[in-house]
C-alpha positions in Angstrom: 0.0 0.0 0.0 1.5 3.3 -1.1 0.8 6.2 1.4 1.5 9.9 0.9 1.3 12.8 3.3 -0.2 16.1 2.0 0.9 18.7 4.5 -0.3 22.3 4.7 -2.0 24.9 6.8 -5.4 24.6 5.1 -6.6 27.9 6.6 -9.1 27.3 5.2 -9.4 24.3 2.8 -10.3 25.4 -0.7 -11.6 23.7 -3.9 -7.9 23.8 -5.0 -6.9 21.7 -2.0 -9.7 19.3 -2.6 -8.7 18.9 -6.2 -5.2 17.9 -5.1 -6.7 15.6 -2.5 -9.0 13.9 -5.0 -6.3 13.5 -7.6 -3.8 12.3 -5.0 -6.1 9.5 -4.0 -5.9 8.3 -7.6 -2.1 8.0 -7.3 -1.8 6.8 -3.8 -3.8 4.1 -1.9 -4.0 6.3 1.2 -3.5 10.0 1.5 -3.0 11.7 4.9 -4.0 15.3 4.9 -1.8 16.7 7.6 -2.6 20.1 9.1 0.4 22.0 10.3 0.4 23.6 13.7 2.7 26.4 12.5 3.5 28.8 15.3 5.1 31.3 12.9 1.8 31.8 11.1 -1.3 33.4 12.5 -4.1 31.2 11.2 -7.7 32.5 11.2 -9.0 29.1 12.2 -7.8 26.9 15.1 -6.2 23.6 14.4 -9.4 21.9 15.6 -11.6 24.0 13.3 -9.4 23.3 10.3 -9.5 19.5 11.1 -13.2 19.6 11.4 -13.7 21.4 8.1 -11.4 19.0 6.3 -13.1 16.0 7.8 -16.4 17.4 6.7 -15.4 17.9 3.1 -13.5 14.6 2.7 -15.9 12.3 4.6 -16.9 10.6 1.3 -13.3 9.9 0.4 -12.4 6.6 2.2 -8.7 6.8 1.2 -8.3 10.1 3.0 -7.1 10.4 6.6 -7.0 13.8 8.4 -4.4 14.5 11.1 -2.4 17.4 12.6 1.3 17.7 13.2 3.7 20.1 14.9 7.1 19.0 13.7 9.1 19.1 10.5 7.1 17.6 7.6 9.8 15.0 7.0 9.8 13.9 10.6 6.0 13.6 10.5 6.2 11.5 7.2 8.7 9.2 8.9 6.5 9.0 12.0 3.6 7.9 9.7 5.9 5.2 8.3 5.8 6.4 4.7 8.2 8.1 2.3 6.2 10.5 0.1 5.2 14.1 0.5 2.4 15.3 -1.9 2.3 19.0 -2.8 0.2 21.0 -5.2 1.5 23.6 -7.5 -0.6 26.5 -8.9 1.8 29.0 -10.3 5.5 29.5 -11.1 5.8 31.3 -7.8 4.5 28.1 -6.1 7.0 26.1 -8.0 9.9 28.1 -6.9 8.9 27.9 -3.2 8.0 24.2 -3.5 11.2 23.3 -5.3 13.3 25.0 -2.6 11.3 23.2 0.1 11.6 19.8 -1.7 15.4 20.3 -1.9 15.6 21.2 1.8 13.5 18.1 2.6 15.7 16.0 0.4 18.8 17.2 2.3 17.2 16.5 5.6 15.7 13.2 4.5 17.1 11.7 1.3 14.8 8.7 1.6 11.6 10.8 1.3 10.3 11.9 -2.1 8.2 14.9 -2.9 5.6 14.4 -5.6 3.9 17.4 -7.2 0.5 17.6 -8.7 -0.3 20.6 -10.9 -3.5 22.4 -9.9 -6.2 22.5 -12.5 -6.4 25.8 -14.4 -9.7 26.8 -12.8 -8.1 26.5 -9.3 -4.7 28.0 -10.1 -5.4 31.4 -8.8 -7.2 30.4 -5.6 -5.4 31.0 -2.3 -6.6 31.4 1.3 -5.7 35.0 1.6 -7.8 36.0 -1.4 -10.8 34.0 -0.1 -10.5 35.7 3.4 -10.4 39.1 1.8 -13.4 38.5 -0.4 -15.5 37.2 2.5 -14.4 40.1 4.7 -15.6 42.5 2.0 -18.9 40.8 1.8 -18.2 38.9 -1.4 -19.4 35.5 -2.5 -16.8 32.7 -2.3 -19.0 29.8 -3.3 -16.9 29.1 -6.4 -13.8 28.8 -4.3 -14.7 26.8 -1.1 -17.3 24.3 0.0 -20.4 25.7 1.7 -19.3 24.5 5.2 -16.1 26.5 4.8 -17.9 29.6 3.5 -20.2 29.4 6.5 -17.3 29.0 8.9 -15.5 32.0 7.3 -18.6 34.2 7.6 -19.1 33.1 11.2 -15.5 33.7 12.1 -15.1 37.0 10.3 -18.4 38.5 11.2 -18.9 36.7 14.6 -22.4 35.6 13.5 -24.0 32.7 11.6 -23.5 34.6 8.3 
């Protein structure tokens, strides 16, 4: 059984992330969506809220497991007894960052491979910051995130049921 870890902040999860998850499950027998507890970032959603949203939108994907971690990705991958990191790439800017990260990971853990899946064109411009900005300005993000995520964004940003 081939298992991969798809690490990220997922703050919040978007249709772009879901596209990578769905396509990742076609390549791997099991995909662990691992939410990073990154102290250097200031996430909008707590780790528990992010886990809950990801579980809700992947509940019909039996090959997906959702977890959280607070260590180097390569250490988490080893802890999960696998050797593959899955990453999505939207743009050239993403590629540059992901390439540097993959090289750093290879230096730290030569036994772990990074596999890239290119985002579909319709998702290539979606990023969490843009979605948060649209919602905070009262815009509609239904084309970018599942309904449960949009509802959570409105509740969090407007402190109401939205």
